N, C-alpha and C positions, 0 to 999 in steps of 0.2 A: 504494500499501499504506500509506503513512503517513498518508493523508486517510481510512483506513478505521476505522470505530468497531470493527468485529469484530476488526480485528488488535489494537487496544489493549486490547481486553477480553481477547484471549488473553494478551497481553503481561502485563497486571494479573493473570491467575489464575497466570502464572508467577511473579510476585513474591510472590504470597500462598504459592504452593507453596514457594518458597525458604525463607519465614520458617517455615513448618510443618517443613521439612527441618531447618534450624537448631535450632529449639527440640526436635524429636526427638532431635537429637544430644546436647542438653544434659540432656534427661530420661532417656534411655536411651541410652548411648555405642555408637557404631558398633564392631563389631569388625574387619572386613576394612580393610586398608590404603588401598585406593583409595578405597573409601567414606568413611573418617575423613579423608582428605587432601581429598576434594572438600567434605566437611563442613565444616573448616577454612576452604577457600577462599571458600565461600558464607557463612559466619558473618562472616568477614573482610570481605568484601565489602559485606554488608548493613549490618554495625555501623559501618563507617568511611564507606561511600558514602552512604548514605541520610542522613546528618546533613550532610555537607559539599554535597550537593544543596540544603539549603535556601537557600543564597547564590543560587541561580537560581530556586528555587521561590516563596520568598517575593513577590519583586516581581511575578513572574507571576499568583501567587494573587492578591495586593492588586489589581493592575489589574484583575482578574476580580470584584474585591469579595469575596473571601472573607476569613474571619476569620484570625488567626496560629493559633488552635488548629486550624482544619479544615486549613490548610495543612501545620502541623506532623504532624498524625496521618496524613494522606494522603501526606505524603513518607516518613514513617518505614515505613508499610506497603507503600506502591507504589511509591516512588522516582520515576524520570523516567517511568514508565508513565503517571502522571496528570496530571503538568504539562506535558510535553511536547506531548502532545495538546490540551491546552487553550490552550498557546502557538500551535499549529498551527491554532488553532480548528475541531479535529474536535468538540471538546465544548465546550458553555457550561456555564460554573460548574456 
């Protein structure tokens, strides 16, 4: 499963959906308590987790010949769903 490109594309779509959910909650706050709590958790996870992942993503991306700008953008948007498959050699650059 971890060597499947399809698996990682689905994971990347989930990361983008998480950002869409987080941004929607900023623009139009959610009413329900359960959804609001889920939104806060996703926002916190994405806003803290993705920048922290740069510690791992930068060396992996640099080893693949990517620029810091590209590594930063992909990590902020997709998190581990882009650099882990790159590390596992599922994707090339």
